[in-house]
ZARO-19705 format. One line per field, with one value per residue (C-alpha): residue in three letters; chain; x, y, z. Coordinates in steps of 0.02 Angstrom, whole numbers, plus 50000, padded with zeros to 5 digits. Example, Ala and Ser with C-alpha at 12.3 -4.5 7.8 and 13.67 -1.06 7.14 Angstrom:
<sites>
resn <- (Ala, Ser);
chain <- (A, A);
east <- (50615, 50684);
north <- (49775, 49947);
up <- (50390, 50357);
</sites>
This chain:
<sites>
resn <- (Met, Pro, Glu, Asp, Ile, Ala, Asn, Ala, Asn, Ser, Thr, Ala, Cys, Leu, Val, Ala, His, Leu, Ala, Asp, His, Gly, Leu, Ser, Ala, Leu, Asp, Val, Asp, Met, Ser, Asp, Ser, Leu, Gly, Glu, Pro, Ala, Ala, Ile, Ala, Ala, Ser, Thr, Arg, Pro, Gly, Ala, Ala, Asp, Leu, Leu, Val, Arg, Val, Gly, Gly, Thr, Ala, Ala, Ile, Ala, Thr, Asp, Ile, Thr, Leu, Ile);
chain <- (A, A, A, A, A, A, A, A, A, A, A, A, A, A, A, A, A, A, A, A, A, A, A, A, A, A, A, A, A, A, A, A, A, A, A, A, A, A, A, A, A, A, A, A, A, A, A, A, A, A, A, A, A, A, A, A, A, A, A, A, A, A, A, A, A, A, A, A);
east <- (50038, 50113, 50058, 50160, 50295, 50264, 50103, 50120, 49936, 49871, 50003, 49949, 49766, 49807, 49906, 49770, 49640, 49750, 49777, 49596, 49650, 49805, 49941, 50036, 50176, 50190, 50329, 50271, 50383, 50314, 50355, 50492, 50417, 50428, 50615, 50589, 50585, 50516, 50489, 50371, 50362, 50210, 50167, 50028, 50015, 49876, 49863, 49777, 49615, 49638, 49761, 49927, 50005, 50189, 50243, 50420, 50528, 50671, 50678, 50807, 50804, 50813, 50830, 50879, 50741, 50771, 50634, 50625);
north <- (49614, 49788, 49923, 49950, 50082, 50132, 50103, 50100, 50056, 50216, 50319, 50243, 50280, 50458, 50499, 50420, 50531, 50687, 50652, 50705, 50875, 50897, 50822, 50679, 50643, 50631, 50595, 50541, 50533, 50424, 50358, 50481, 50493, 50303, 50306, 50208, 50341, 50283, 50368, 50318, 50399, 50380, 50448, 50431, 50431, 50394, 50213, 50128, 50101, 50191, 50283, 50195, 50218, 50185, 50167, 50145, 50167, 50093, 49968, 49903, 49733, 49763, 49581, 49418, 49290, 49108, 49022, 48834);
up <- (49604, 49619, 49498, 49340, 49356, 49175, 49081, 48891, 48865, 48943, 48852, 48685, 48722, 48773, 48615, 48507, 48591, 48576, 48390, 48367, 48436, 48326, 48439, 48355, 48481, 48669, 48795, 48969, 49123, 49263, 49436, 49485, 49660, 49678, 49644, 49482, 49345, 49178, 49011, 48872, 48700, 48589, 48417, 48290, 48102, 47978, 47925, 47778, 47874, 48039, 48152, 48189, 48361, 48398, 48580, 48646, 48798, 48895, 49036, 49157, 49242, 49430, 49484, 49404, 49379, 49337, 49239, 49251);
</sites>
């Protein structure tokens, strides 16, 4: 399986770690050199019991897949 063009999991972990150092939002651009640019935005805010992380981005379907 090829590697992910964009990795939301690592972006979420990174912004959660950086929240301990005062940074609450992060935009990450990935995979430009592969010809498949991707962008992921992540932010944090305090939750009732712990830190909440919100991750988002955009995606485009490159090929059609038929599921049977």
